N, CA and C atoms as a LAMMPS dump frame, in Angstrom:
ITEM: TIMESTEP
0
ITEM: NUMBER OF ATOMS
678
ITEM: BOX BOUNDS ff ff ff
-5.0000000000000000e+02 5.0000000000000000e+02
-5.0000000000000000e+02 5.0000000000000000e+02
-5.0000000000000000e+02 5.0000000000000000e+02
ITEM: ATOMS id mol type element x y z
1 1 1 N 0.841 -1.194 0
2 1 2 C 0 0 0
3 1 3 C 0.881 1.252 0
4 2 1 N 0.273 2.362 -0.388
5 2 2 C 0.982 3.64 -0.383
6 2 3 C 0.359 4.553 0.664
7 3 1 N 1.188 5.067 1.571
8 3 2 C 0.701 5.914 2.655
9 3 3 C 1.345 7.294 2.596
10 4 1 N 0.541 8.325 2.817
11 4 2 C 1.045 9.685 2.982
12 4 3 C 1.212 9.941 4.475
13 5 1 N 2.412 10.313 4.888
14 5 2 C 2.718 10.584 6.292
15 5 3 C 2.878 12.087 6.464
16 6 1 N 2.064 12.676 7.323
17 6 2 C 2.126 14.118 7.568
18 6 3 C 2.606 14.311 9.005
19 7 1 N 3.891 14.568 9.141
20 7 2 C 4.523 14.625 10.468
21 7 3 C 5.735 15.553 10.404
22 8 1 N 5.796 16.55 11.297
23 8 2 C 6.896 17.512 11.259
24 8 3 C 8.073 17.117 12.151
25 9 1 N 7.878 16.176 13.059
26 9 2 C 8.968 15.717 13.917
27 9 3 C 9.823 14.721 13.124
28 10 1 N 11.088 15.068 12.811
29 10 2 C 11.897 14.196 11.943
30 10 3 C 12.159 12.815 12.523
31 11 1 N 12.263 12.713 13.839
32 11 2 C 12.526 11.412 14.463
33 11 3 C 11.311 10.499 14.319
34 12 1 N 10.129 11.031 14.623
35 12 2 C 8.899 10.239 14.498
36 12 3 C 8.634 9.904 13.037
37 13 1 N 8.846 10.894 12.155
38 13 2 C 8.612 10.67 10.724
39 13 3 C 9.493 9.545 10.199
40 14 1 N 10.773 9.566 10.562
41 14 2 C 11.697 8.529 10.1
42 14 3 C 11.319 7.163 10.664
43 15 1 N 10.852 7.138 11.903
44 15 2 C 10.412 5.884 12.525
45 15 3 C 9.241 5.281 11.744
46 16 1 N 8.287 6.123 11.354
47 16 2 C 7.119 5.642 10.612
48 16 3 C 7.52 5.203 9.211
49 17 1 N 8.292 6.052 8.521
50 17 2 C 8.714 5.738 7.153
51 17 3 C 9.482 4.418 7.121
52 18 1 N 10.474 4.277 7.999
53 18 2 C 11.285 3.052 8.013
54 18 3 C 10.437 1.835 8.367
55 19 1 N 9.564 1.99 9.355
56 19 2 C 8.733 0.866 9.777
57 19 3 C 7.803 0.381 8.688
58 20 1 N 7.168 1.311 7.983
59 20 2 C 6.225 0.922 6.931
60 20 3 C 6.946 0.386 5.701
61 21 1 N 8.076 0.992 5.351
62 21 2 C 8.829 0.494 4.193
63 21 3 C 9.398 -0.895 4.462
64 22 1 N 9.829 -1.139 5.685
65 22 2 C 10.335 -2.471 6.038
66 22 3 C 9.246 -3.529 5.952
67 23 1 N 7.997 -3.095 6.006
68 23 2 C 6.858 -4.018 5.907
69 23 3 C 6.282 -4.054 4.497
70 24 1 N 7.019 -3.488 3.528
71 24 2 C 6.65 -3.606 2.124
72 24 3 C 5.768 -2.513 1.571
73 25 1 N 5.58 -1.418 2.316
74 25 2 C 4.717 -0.337 1.857
75 25 3 C 5.533 0.789 1.228
76 26 1 N 4.863 1.611 0.425
77 26 2 C 5.453 2.823 -0.134
78 26 3 C 4.982 4.019 0.693
79 27 1 N 5.828 5.029 0.824
80 27 2 C 5.468 6.186 1.637
81 27 3 C 5.827 7.492 0.945
82 28 1 N 5.05 8.523 1.25
83 28 2 C 5.363 9.901 0.88
84 28 3 C 5.31 10.711 2.165
85 29 1 N 6.26 11.619 2.349
86 29 2 C 6.329 12.397 3.587
87 29 3 C 6.017 13.861 3.322
88 30 1 N 5.138 14.431 4.139
89 30 2 C 4.865 15.87 4.142
90 30 3 C 5.071 16.369 5.563
91 31 1 N 5.609 17.583 5.702
92 31 2 C 5.913 18.109 7.033
93 31 3 C 4.916 19.158 7.507
94 32 1 N 4.051 19.62 6.619
95 32 2 C 3.046 20.62 6.984
96 32 3 C 1.698 20.242 6.391
97 33 1 N 0.644 20.885 6.884
98 33 2 C -0.679 20.653 6.327
99 33 3 C -0.775 21.092 4.882
100 34 1 N -0.122 22.205 4.551
101 34 2 C -0.145 22.701 3.168
102 34 3 C 0.521 21.715 2.223
103 35 1 N 1.656 21.154 2.641
104 35 2 C 2.332 20.142 1.822
105 35 3 C 1.44 18.925 1.631
106 36 1 N 0.73 18.546 2.673
107 36 2 C -0.153 17.379 2.592
108 36 3 C -1.251 17.592 1.566
109 37 1 N -1.873 18.76 1.581
110 37 2 C -2.955 19.048 0.642
111 37 3 C -2.426 19.072 -0.785
112 38 1 N -1.239 19.667 -0.987
113 38 2 C -0.648 19.678 -2.332
114 38 3 C -0.351 18.253 -2.8
115 39 1 N 0.145 17.424 -1.901
116 39 2 C 0.435 16.034 -2.255
117 39 3 C -0.835 15.291 -2.642
118 40 1 N -1.918 15.514 -1.903
119 40 2 C -3.191 14.847 -2.198
120 40 3 C -3.788 15.341 -3.505
121 41 1 N -3.485 16.577 -3.887
122 41 2 C -3.95 17.087 -5.176
123 41 3 C -3.269 16.363 -6.33
124 42 1 N -2.07 15.83 -6.077
125 42 2 C -1.31 15.139 -7.111
126 42 3 C -1.577 13.641 -7.139
127 43 1 N -1.803 13.076 -5.962
128 43 2 C -1.937 11.615 -5.894
129 43 3 C -2.719 11.21 -4.657
130 44 1 N -3.632 10.264 -4.826
131 44 2 C -4.41 9.741 -3.706
132 44 3 C -3.729 8.494 -3.145
133 45 1 N -3.278 8.536 -1.899
134 45 2 C -2.691 7.348 -1.281
135 45 3 C -3.782 6.391 -0.814
136 46 1 N -3.372 5.238 -0.339
137 46 2 C -4.342 4.303 0.239
138 46 3 C -4.839 4.796 1.592
139 47 1 N -4.002 5.552 2.293
140 47 2 C -4.407 6.137 3.577
141 47 3 C -3.417 7.229 3.962
142 48 1 N -3.862 8.107 4.867
143 48 2 C -3.036 9.221 5.349
144 48 3 C -2.825 9.081 6.854
145 49 1 N -1.592 9.279 7.298
146 49 2 C -1.271 9.398 8.721
147 49 3 C -1.048 10.879 8.981
148 50 1 N -1.87 11.493 9.796
149 50 2 C -1.838 12.946 9.975
150 50 3 C -1.585 13.308 11.434
151 51 1 N -0.481 14.012 11.676
152 51 2 C -0.204 14.511 13.017
153 51 3 C -1.192 15.635 13.339
154 52 1 N -1.64 15.67 14.564
155 52 2 C -2.625 16.69 14.939
156 52 3 C -2.002 18.078 15.055
157 53 1 N -0.781 18.155 15.585
158 53 2 C -0.137 19.451 15.819
159 53 3 C 0.948 19.673 14.771
160 54 1 N 0.634 20.48 13.756
161 54 2 C 1.555 20.776 12.665
162 54 3 C 2.02 22.225 12.766
163 55 1 N 3.157 22.57 12.142
164 55 2 C 3.688 23.93 12.297
165 55 3 C 2.861 25.023 11.631
166 56 1 N 2.109 24.692 10.583
167 56 2 C 1.379 25.746 9.872
168 56 3 C -0.112 25.758 10.174
169 57 1 N -0.69 24.603 10.436
170 57 2 C -2.137 24.533 10.641
171 57 3 C -2.453 23.293 11.476
172 58 1 N -3.509 23.372 12.258
173 58 2 C -3.92 22.227 13.07
174 58 3 C -4.394 21.091 12.178
175 59 1 N -4.048 19.858 12.55
176 59 2 C -4.475 18.71 11.758
177 59 3 C -5.977 18.601 11.617
178 60 1 N -6.718 19.053 12.617
179 60 2 C -8.181 19.042 12.533
180 60 3 C -8.664 19.921 11.389
181 61 1 N -7.973 21.043 11.177
182 61 2 C -8.332 21.951 10.084
183 61 3 C -8.086 21.288 8.735
184 62 1 N -6.992 20.527 8.641
185 62 2 C -6.686 19.81 7.395
186 62 3 C -7.791 18.804 7.085
187 63 1 N -8.209 18.047 8.095
188 63 2 C -9.277 17.067 7.884
189 63 3 C -10.558 17.764 7.446
190 64 1 N -10.912 18.845 8.132
191 64 2 C -12.125 19.573 7.781
192 64 3 C -12.094 20.068 6.35
193 65 1 N -10.928 20.562 5.914
194 65 2 C -10.788 21.042 4.535
195 65 3 C -10.975 19.9 3.539
196 66 1 N -10.336 18.764 3.811
197 66 2 C -10.434 17.622 2.898
198 66 3 C -11.864 17.105 2.808
199 67 1 N -12.514 16.949 3.949
200 67 2 C -13.875 16.408 3.94
201 67 3 C -14.858 17.387 3.31
202 68 1 N -14.645 18.692 3.488
203 68 2 C -15.573 19.681 2.929
204 68 3 C -15.524 19.716 1.41
205 69 1 N -14.385 19.318 0.828
206 69 2 C -14.282 19.291 -0.635
207 69 3 C -14.612 17.908 -1.201
208 70 1 N -15.056 17.006 -0.332
209 70 2 C -15.49 15.687 -0.784
210 70 3 C -14.406 14.641 -0.853
211 71 1 N -13.224 14.933 -0.334
212 71 2 C -12.12 13.975 -0.349
213 71 3 C -12.306 12.987 0.798
214 72 1 N -12.556 11.727 0.457
215 72 2 C -12.821 10.693 1.463
216 72 3 C -11.632 9.759 1.673
217 73 1 N -10.421 10.258 1.425
218 73 2 C -9.228 9.436 1.629
219 73 3 C -9.207 8.912 3.069
220 74 1 N -8.904 7.629 3.273
221 74 2 C -8.825 7.087 4.634
222 74 3 C -7.767 7.837 5.447
223 75 1 N -8.114 8.215 6.668
224 75 2 C -7.245 9.11 7.427
225 75 3 C -7.142 8.686 8.888
226 76 1 N -5.914 8.484 9.339
227 76 2 C -5.651 8.166 10.739
228 76 3 C -4.947 9.354 11.378
229 77 1 N -5.515 9.877 12.45
230 77 2 C -4.892 10.993 13.163
231 77 3 C -3.962 10.453 14.238
232 78 1 N -2.764 11.026 14.267
233 78 2 C -1.729 10.628 15.216
234 78 3 C -1.438 11.822 16.111
235 79 1 N -1.469 11.625 17.43
236 79 2 C -1.302 12.784 18.305
237 79 3 C -0.821 12.394 19.694
238 80 1 N -0.09 13.339 20.315
239 80 2 C 0.278 13.183 21.72
240 80 3 C -0.912 13.463 22.621
241 81 1 N -1.952 14.081 22.046
242 81 2 C -3.18 14.363 22.791
243 81 3 C -4.071 13.134 22.695
244 82 1 N -4.101 12.337 23.764
245 82 2 C -4.769 11.041 23.667
246 82 3 C -5.932 10.834 24.602
247 83 1 N -6.483 11.921 25.159
248 83 2 C -7.635 11.759 26.048
249 83 3 C -8.862 11.339 25.25
250 84 1 N -9.871 10.848 25.939
251 84 2 C -11.118 10.462 25.27
252 84 3 C -11.697 11.656 24.522
253 85 1 N -11.675 12.823 25.132
254 85 2 C -12.198 14.04 24.497
255 85 3 C -11.438 14.357 23.209
256 86 1 N -10.109 14.23 23.241
257 86 2 C -9.295 14.493 22.052
258 86 3 C -9.611 13.508 20.933
259 87 1 N -9.744 12.229 21.283
260 87 2 C -10.033 11.208 20.269
261 87 3 C -11.407 11.439 19.647
262 88 1 N -12.387 11.754 20.47
263 88 2 C -13.736 12.013 19.96
264 88 3 C -13.723 13.212 19.021
265 89 1 N -12.983 14.249 19.396
266 89 2 C -12.907 15.449 18.56
267 89 3 C -12.329 15.126 17.187
268 90 1 N -11.265 14.319 17.162
269 90 2 C -10.664 13.945 15.889
270 90 3 C -11.587 13.116 15.022
271 91 1 N -12.293 12.175 15.63
272 91 2 C -13.217 11.32 14.879
273 91 3 C -14.419 12.11 14.378
274 92 1 N -14.897 13.052 15.182
275 92 2 C -16.071 13.823 14.78
276 92 3 C -15.781 14.747 13.604
277 93 1 N -14.546 15.234 13.5
278 93 2 C -14.226 16.141 12.405
279 93 3 C -14.003 15.39 11.09
280 94 1 N -13.817 14.043 11.17
281 94 2 C -13.718 13.276 9.934
282 94 3 C -12.601 12.261 9.854
283 95 1 N -11.796 12.118 10.92
284 95 2 C -10.764 11.071 10.911
285 95 3 C -11.429 9.699 10.976
286 96 1 N -10.827 8.712 10.314
287 96 2 C -11.354 7.347 10.347
288 96 3 C -10.843 6.57 11.556
289 97 1 N -9.725 7.013 12.112
290 97 2 C -9.168 6.367 13.3
291 97 3 C -8.266 7.377 13.994
292 98 1 N -7.931 7.085 15.246
293 98 2 C -7.132 8.016 16.06
294 98 3 C -6.195 7.182 16.919
295 99 1 N -4.902 7.481 16.839
296 99 2 C -3.904 6.722 17.591
297 99 3 C -3.031 7.685 18.382
298 100 1 N -2.918 7.45 19.676
299 100 2 C -2.132 8.331 20.537
300 100 3 C -0.656 7.935 20.52
301 101 1 N 0.216 8.936 20.641
302 101 2 C 1.648 8.702 20.808
303 101 3 C 1.936 8.463 22.292
304 102 1 N 2.929 7.619 22.608
305 102 2 C 3.733 6.774 21.713
306 102 3 C 2.916 5.593 21.202
307 103 1 N 3.338 5.019 20.091
308 103 2 C 2.569 3.96 19.453
309 103 3 C 3.494 2.843 18.999
310 104 1 N 2.913 1.691 18.748
311 104 2 C 3.642 0.543 18.213
312 104 3 C 3.456 0.514 16.698
313 105 1 N 4.539 0.348 15.946
314 105 2 C 4.466 0.414 14.488
315 105 3 C 3.593 -0.698 13.91
316 106 1 N 3.55 -1.855 14.561
317 106 2 C 2.692 -2.94 14.079
318 106 3 C 1.218 -2.576 14.238
319 107 1 N 0.89 -1.931 15.349
320 107 2 C -0.495 -1.488 15.534
321 107 3 C -0.844 -0.402 14.527
322 108 1 N 0.083 0.516 14.27
323 108 2 C -0.161 1.566 13.277
324 108 3 C -0.449 0.949 11.917
325 109 1 N 0.381 -0.02 11.5
326 109 2 C 0.167 -0.668 10.207
327 109 3 C -1.185 -1.37 10.163
328 110 1 N -1.544 -2.059 11.23
329 110 2 C -2.819 -2.783 11.265
330 110 3 C -4 -1.825 11.155
331 111 1 N -3.922 -0.706 11.859
332 111 2 C -5.01 0.271 11.799
333 111 3 C -5.112 0.905 10.411
334 112 1 N -3.967 1.221 9.808
335 112 2 C -3.97 1.794 8.461
336 112 3 C -4.575 0.825 7.453
337 113 1 N -4.164 -0.421 7.519
338 113 2 C -4.69 -1.427 6.594
339 113 3 C -6.192 -1.595 6.771
340 114 1 N -6.66 -1.524 8.008
341 114 2 C -8.09 -1.693 8.28
342 114 3 C -8.912 -0.555 7.688
343 115 1 N -8.475 0.696 7.886
344 115 2 C -9.273 1.808 7.348
345 115 3 C -9.186 1.86 5.828
346 116 1 N -8.038 1.438 5.271
347 116 2 C -7.912 1.398 3.81
348 116 3 C -8.843 0.346 3.219
349 117 1 N -8.936 -0.823 3.862
350 117 2 C -9.829 -1.882 3.369
351 117 3 C -11.287 -1.454 3.458
352 118 1 N -11.67 -0.829 4.569
353 118 2 C -13.063 -0.405 4.732
354 118 3 C -13.455 0.597 3.662
355 119 1 N -12.59 1.562 3.412
356 119 2 C -12.898 2.585 2.417
357 119 3 C -12.91 2 1.022
358 120 1 N -11.98 1.075 0.746
359 120 2 C -11.948 0.427 -0.564
360 120 3 C -13.225 -0.352 -0.814
361 121 1 N -13.715 -1.041 0.211
362 121 2 C -14.955 -1.816 0.063
363 121 3 C -16.134 -0.896 -0.22
364 122 1 N -16.178 0.262 0.47
365 122 2 C -17.268 1.212 0.219
366 122 3 C -17.182 1.766 -1.195
367 123 1 N -15.962 2.075 -1.639
368 123 2 C -15.787 2.643 -2.975
369 123 3 C -16.148 1.642 -4.058
370 124 1 N -15.731 0.386 -3.852
371 124 2 C -15.993 -0.631 -4.864
372 124 3 C -17.479 -0.93 -5.005
373 125 1 N -18.247 -0.718 -3.95
374 125 2 C -19.676 -1.005 -4.014
375 125 3 C -20.479 0.195 -4.499
376 126 1 N -19.814 1.323 -4.662
377 126 2 C -20.518 2.533 -5.093
378 126 3 C -20.474 2.654 -6.61
379 127 1 N -21.367 3.483 -7.161
380 127 2 C -21.359 3.777 -8.585
381 127 3 C -20.408 4.944 -8.818
382 128 1 N -19.197 4.643 -9.244
383 128 2 C -18.236 5.689 -9.543
384 128 3 C -18.655 6.38 -10.822
385 129 1 N -18.626 7.705 -10.827
386 129 2 C -19.045 8.416 -12.027
387 129 3 C -18.365 9.762 -12.145
388 130 1 N -18.244 10.198 -13.391
389 130 2 C -17.789 11.542 -13.707
390 130 3 C -18.572 11.975 -14.941
391 131 1 N -19.281 13.082 -14.834
392 131 2 C -20.163 13.486 -15.922
393 131 3 C -21.215 12.42 -16.173
394 132 1 N -21.333 11.983 -17.426
395 132 2 C -22.311 10.95 -17.784
396 132 3 C -21.662 9.579 -17.966
397 133 1 N -20.403 9.483 -17.567
398 133 2 C -19.698 8.199 -17.585
399 133 3 C -19.676 7.643 -16.168
400 134 1 N -20.083 6.392 -16.009
401 134 2 C -20.081 5.798 -14.676
402 134 3 C -19.741 4.313 -14.763
403 135 1 N -19.394 3.77 -13.623
404 135 2 C -19.124 2.343 -13.503
405 135 3 C -20.221 1.689 -12.682
406 136 1 N -20.694 0.552 -13.159
407 136 2 C -21.71 -0.21 -12.437
408 136 3 C -21.048 -1.465 -11.876
409 137 1 N -20.78 -1.511 -10.564
410 137 2 C -20.059 -2.658 -9.999
411 137 3 C -20.837 -3.962 -10.042
412 138 1 N -22.157 -3.889 -10.088
413 138 2 C -22.951 -5.122 -10.098
414 138 3 C -22.81 -5.874 -11.416
415 139 1 N -22.628 -5.124 -12.509
416 139 2 C -22.501 -5.753 -13.826
417 139 3 C -21.089 -5.659 -14.391
418 140 1 N -20.203 -4.932 -13.696
419 140 2 C -18.841 -4.696 -14.166
420 140 3 C -18.853 -4.042 -15.544
421 141 1 N -19.764 -3.096 -15.723
422 141 2 C -19.9 -2.393 -16.993
423 141 3 C -19.535 -0.921 -16.844
424 142 1 N -19.032 -0.351 -17.932
425 142 2 C -18.929 1.097 -18.053
426 142 3 C -20.188 1.569 -18.765
427 143 1 N -20.809 2.607 -18.239
428 143 2 C -22.058 3.118 -18.799
429 143 3 C -21.849 4.574 -19.194
430 144 1 N -22.173 4.891 -20.443
431 144 2 C -22.083 6.273 -20.922
432 144 3 C -23.383 6.627 -21.632
433 145 1 N -24.064 7.623 -21.077
434 145 2 C -25.395 7.989 -21.561
435 145 3 C -26.294 6.755 -21.499
436 146 1 N -26.777 6.256 -22.624
437 146 2 C -27.698 5.116 -22.584
438 146 3 C -27.046 3.814 -23.045
439 147 1 N -25.736 3.827 -23.236
440 147 2 C -25.035 2.635 -23.722
441 147 3 C -24.113 2.091 -22.634
442 148 1 N -23.832 0.796 -22.711
443 148 2 C -22.938 0.179 -21.729
444 148 3 C -22.05 -0.85 -22.414
445 149 1 N -20.915 -1.131 -21.791
446 149 2 C -19.994 -2.133 -22.31
447 149 3 C -19.373 -2.855 -21.118
448 150 1 N -19.246 -4.174 -21.241
449 150 2 C -18.648 -4.971 -20.169
450 150 3 C -17.129 -4.802 -20.181
451 151 1 N -16.542 -4.705 -18.998
452 151 2 C -15.095 -4.58 -18.858
453 151 3 C -14.553 -5.78 -18.092
454 152 1 N -13.311 -6.171 -18.415
455 152 2 C -12.698 -7.198 -17.582
456 152 3 C -12.216 -6.561 -16.276
457 153 1 N -11.705 -7.368 -15.382
458 153 2 C -11.401 -6.867 -14.036
459 153 3 C -10.337 -5.77 -14.052
460 154 1 N -9.303 -5.939 -14.861
461 154 2 C -8.234 -4.945 -14.899
462 154 3 C -8.706 -3.653 -15.559
463 155 1 N -9.474 -3.769 -16.638
464 155 2 C -10.013 -2.571 -17.278
465 155 3 C -10.909 -1.797 -16.32
466 156 1 N -11.723 -2.535 -15.57
467 156 2 C -12.62 -1.904 -14.598
468 156 3 C -11.806 -1.165 -13.533
469 157 1 N -10.761 -1.809 -13.029
470 157 2 C -9.927 -1.188 -11.996
471 157 3 C -9.186 0.034 -12.532
472 158 1 N -8.706 -0.056 -13.771
473 158 2 C -8.05 1.091 -14.395
474 158 3 C -8.99 2.284 -14.48
475 159 1 N -10.197 2.042 -15
476 159 2 C -11.149 3.135 -15.162
477 159 3 C -11.586 3.678 -13.809
478 160 1 N -11.749 2.804 -12.828
479 160 2 C -12.126 3.261 -11.484
480 160 3 C -11.065 4.2 -10.922
481 161 1 N -9.799 3.843 -11.105
482 161 2 C -8.717 4.682 -10.588
483 161 3 C -8.685 6.025 -11.308
484 162 1 N -8.909 6.013 -12.612
485 162 2 C -8.915 7.266 -13.37
486 162 3 C -10.096 8.149 -12.974
487 163 1 N -11.262 7.542 -12.761
488 163 2 C -12.442 8.318 -12.359
489 163 3 C -12.222 8.938 -10.985
490 164 1 N -11.664 8.165 -10.059
491 164 2 C -11.406 8.709 -8.719
492 164 3 C -10.438 9.893 -8.768
493 165 1 N -9.594 9.909 -9.785
494 165 2 C -8.597 10.973 -9.918
495 165 3 C -8.855 11.824 -11.157
496 166 1 N -10.131 12.014 -11.508
497 166 2 C -10.491 12.768 -12.711
498 166 3 C -9.815 14.136 -12.73
499 167 1 N -9.281 14.482 -13.91
500 167 2 C -8.604 15.765 -14.158
501 167 3 C -7.268 15.884 -13.427
502 168 1 N -6.766 14.763 -12.905
503 168 2 C -5.441 14.747 -12.288
504 168 3 C -4.567 13.736 -13.006
505 169 1 N -3.285 14.035 -13.081
506 169 2 C -2.353 13.118 -13.726
507 169 3 C -2.212 11.842 -12.905
508 170 1 N -2.361 10.707 -13.582
509 170 2 C -2.134 9.399 -12.966
510 170 3 C -0.945 8.773 -13.688
511 171 1 N 0.132 8.554 -12.979
512 171 2 C 1.337 8.038 -13.616
513 171 3 C 1.256 6.526 -13.82
514 172 1 N 2.134 6.03 -14.667
515 172 2 C 2.206 4.593 -14.93
516 172 3 C 2.51 3.83 -13.643
517 173 1 N 3.446 4.341 -12.845
518 173 2 C 3.804 3.65 -11.602
519 173 3 C 2.642 3.628 -10.619
520 174 1 N 1.826 4.684 -10.608
521 174 2 C 0.647 4.708 -9.745
522 174 3 C -0.335 3.616 -10.145
523 175 1 N -0.523 3.427 -11.454
524 175 2 C -1.439 2.393 -11.932
525 175 3 C -0.886 1 -11.646
526 176 1 N 0.412 0.826 -11.826
527 176 2 C 1.024 -0.468 -11.51
528 176 3 C 0.811 -0.821 -10.044
529 177 1 N 0.959 0.174 -9.189
530 177 2 C 0.815 -0.065 -7.751
531 177 3 C -0.635 -0.297 -7.364
532 178 1 N -1.549 0.497 -7.963
533 178 2 C -2.959 0.422 -7.578
534 178 3 C -3.664 -0.789 -8.175
535 179 1 N -3.423 -1.061 -9.445
536 179 2 C -4.175 -2.097 -10.159
537 179 3 C -3.481 -3.453 -10.102
538 180 1 N -2.146 -3.452 -10.186
539 180 2 C -1.405 -4.724 -10.203
540 180 3 C -0.609 -4.986 -8.926
541 181 1 N -0.634 -4.048 -7.997
542 181 2 C 0.09 -4.17 -6.72
543 181 3 C 1.592 -4.303 -6.919
544 182 1 N 2.123 -3.677 -7.977
545 182 2 C 3.562 -3.644 -8.191
546 182 3 C 4.113 -2.35 -7.605
547 183 1 N 5.174 -2.434 -6.806
548 183 2 C 5.819 -1.234 -6.287
549 183 3 C 7.072 -0.899 -7.102
550 184 1 N 7.219 -1.55 -8.263
551 184 2 C 8.332 -1.265 -9.16
552 184 3 C 7.771 -1.182 -10.569
553 185 1 N 8.606 -0.769 -11.522
554 185 2 C 8.144 -0.617 -12.895
555 185 3 C 8.719 -1.729 -13.77
556 186 1 N 7.95 -2.793 -14.002
557 186 2 C 8.45 -3.856 -14.879
558 186 3 C 8.575 -3.351 -16.309
559 187 1 N 9.383 -4.056 -17.082
560 187 2 C 9.652 -3.599 -18.444
561 187 3 C 8.544 -3.976 -19.419
562 188 1 N 7.526 -4.699 -18.971
563 188 2 C 6.438 -5.07 -19.866
564 188 3 C 5.559 -3.854 -20.157
565 189 1 N 4.712 -3.989 -21.172
566 189 2 C 3.786 -2.908 -21.531
567 189 3 C 2.39 -3.196 -20.994
568 190 1 N 2.317 -3.782 -19.802
569 190 2 C 1.038 -4.216 -19.241
570 190 3 C 0.055 -3.057 -19.08
571 191 1 N 0.548 -1.895 -18.657
572 191 2 C -0.347 -0.74 -18.506
573 191 3 C -0.828 -0.268 -19.868
574 192 1 N 0.106 -0.117 -20.796
575 192 2 C -0.235 0.412 -22.11
576 192 3 C -1.221 -0.486 -22.855
577 193 1 N -1.012 -1.796 -22.8
578 193 2 C -1.901 -2.704 -23.532
579 193 3 C -3.301 -2.717 -22.931
580 194 1 N -3.389 -2.706 -21.608
581 194 2 C -4.708 -2.677 -20.972
582 194 3 C -5.392 -1.334 -21.169
583 195 1 N -4.63 -0.253 -21.157
584 195 2 C -5.207 1.066 -21.397
585 195 3 C -5.736 1.163 -22.826
586 196 1 N -5.032 0.562 -23.771
587 196 2 C -5.485 0.57 -25.158
588 196 3 C -6.819 -0.153 -25.306
589 197 1 N -6.958 -1.298 -24.649
590 197 2 C -8.218 -2.039 -24.718
591 197 3 C -9.345 -1.283 -24.011
592 198 1 N -9.009 -0.615 -22.916
593 198 2 C -10.024 0.188 -22.223
594 198 3 C -10.499 1.33 -23.107
595 199 1 N -9.584 1.988 -23.776
596 199 2 C -9.95 3.088 -24.674
597 199 3 C -10.859 2.598 -25.8
598 200 1 N -10.521 1.444 -26.355
599 200 2 C -11.348 0.881 -27.428
600 200 3 C -12.762 0.617 -26.93
601 201 1 N -12.883 0.08 -25.724
602 201 2 C -14.205 -0.19 -25.148
603 201 3 C -14.991 1.1 -24.955
604 202 1 N -14.324 2.153 -24.474
605 202 2 C -15.014 3.432 -24.264
606 202 3 C -15.393 4.09 -25.588
607 203 1 N -14.533 3.936 -26.59
608 203 2 C -14.855 4.492 -27.91
609 203 3 C -16.094 3.837 -28.492
610 204 1 N -16.297 2.566 -28.187
611 204 2 C -17.515 1.884 -28.636
612 204 3 C -18.761 2.515 -28.028
613 205 1 N -18.583 3.199 -26.891
614 205 2 C -19.705 3.902 -26.257
615 205 3 C -19.847 5.329 -26.773
616 206 1 N -18.884 5.766 -27.597
617 206 2 C -18.901 7.153 -28.061
618 206 3 C -18.254 8.105 -27.076
619 207 1 N -17.374 7.576 -26.228
620 207 2 C -16.737 8.378 -25.182
621 207 3 C -15.221 8.237 -25.303
622 208 1 N -14.509 9.361 -25.325
623 208 2 C -13.05 9.332 -25.46
624 208 3 C -12.421 10.282 -24.437
625 209 1 N -12.47 9.911 -23.139
626 209 2 C -12.051 10.859 -22.1
627 209 3 C -10.594 10.767 -21.663
628 210 1 N -9.871 9.72 -22.082
629 210 2 C -8.532 9.482 -21.539
630 210 3 C -7.476 10.138 -22.418
631 211 1 N -6.711 11.008 -21.811
632 211 2 C -5.647 11.729 -22.509
633 211 3 C -4.294 11.182 -22.063
634 212 1 N -3.447 10.86 -23.037
635 212 2 C -2.094 10.407 -22.722
636 212 3 C -1.155 11.599 -22.664
637 213 1 N -0.419 11.719 -21.586
638 213 2 C 0.625 12.733 -21.485
639 213 3 C 1.951 11.993 -21.58
640 214 1 N 2.532 12.051 -22.765
641 214 2 C 3.688 11.221 -23.086
642 214 3 C 4.82 11.401 -22.068
643 215 1 N 5.281 10.265 -21.575
644 215 2 C 6.364 10.283 -20.607
645 215 3 C 5.925 10.601 -19.193
646 216 1 N 4.629 10.916 -19.015
647 216 2 C 4.139 11.285 -17.679
648 216 3 C 3.068 10.328 -17.182
649 217 1 N 2.017 10.114 -18.001
650 217 2 C 0.938 9.231 -17.566
651 217 3 C -0.355 9.529 -18.286
652 218 1 N -1.466 9.462 -17.557
653 218 2 C -2.792 9.597 -18.158
654 218 3 C -3.659 10.539 -17.326
655 219 1 N -4.566 11.23 -18.022
656 219 2 C -5.543 12.094 -17.358
657 219 3 C -6.916 11.787 -17.93
658 220 1 N -7.889 11.528 -17.071
659 220 2 C -9.27 11.387 -17.515
660 220 3 C -9.912 12.763 -17.437
661 221 1 N -10.296 13.328 -18.584
662 221 2 C -10.839 14.679 -18.663
663 221 3 C -12.35 14.65 -18.45
664 222 1 N -12.791 15.304 -17.384
665 222 2 C -14.221 15.284 -17.056
666 222 3 C -15.06 15.972 -18.117
667 223 1 N -14.49 16.99 -18.796
668 223 2 C -15.278 17.697 -19.812
669 223 3 C -15.579 16.824 -21.028
670 224 1 N -14.867 15.706 -21.168
671 224 2 C -15.127 14.787 -22.275
672 224 3 C -16.15 13.716 -21.902
673 225 1 N -16.728 13.823 -20.716
674 225 2 C -17.684 12.818 -20.245
675 225 3 C -19.1 13.377 -20.157
676 226 1 N -19.349 14.486 -20.829
677 226 2 C -20.668 15.119 -20.74
678 226 3 C -21.623 14.532 -21.761
């Protein structure tokens, strides 16, 4: 899994990064709330670890901002403030879990995996859509206006990831990690070949929303889904 760590204490940050990487996860580190929001604008991780006390803005404010704009990324708040009142406050503002410092890295990983699985299950059961293009999980079909086409599992996962990140660049490595669970870039053209078949399926519906940015990745343009 890929986790965004928002922590300004270098010792704690390094402890989390090393612990999660040693357990096979990928990590991105942000030291302020502003950095965290910019990172989320570029890429959606499987979950976020957010320190409550940041140098530029309170972690509660970051959560409120994310939830108010509709960002439902799984989020675990990490804080030295561990009273019942503090935990309730964090959960009420939109955190999915709350862990007090000091903490055990195995417990942190278990909690992160749990909130990521719960959110993934909710997302997979929902009708993902952008404009008039949507995914129907019950039939594994892409639906555009009044037409539909069946997708295989990888095509469905590719389109789901692009829809979740509509109008944002999705890199090849992000797709490898999200759809194929690869944390490295194999030399095969697995992404390109599956993306080509997905495009052909969407063109059969009269929809051409996926833009290739050569050398960078792909963007699903919402204005092409009307």
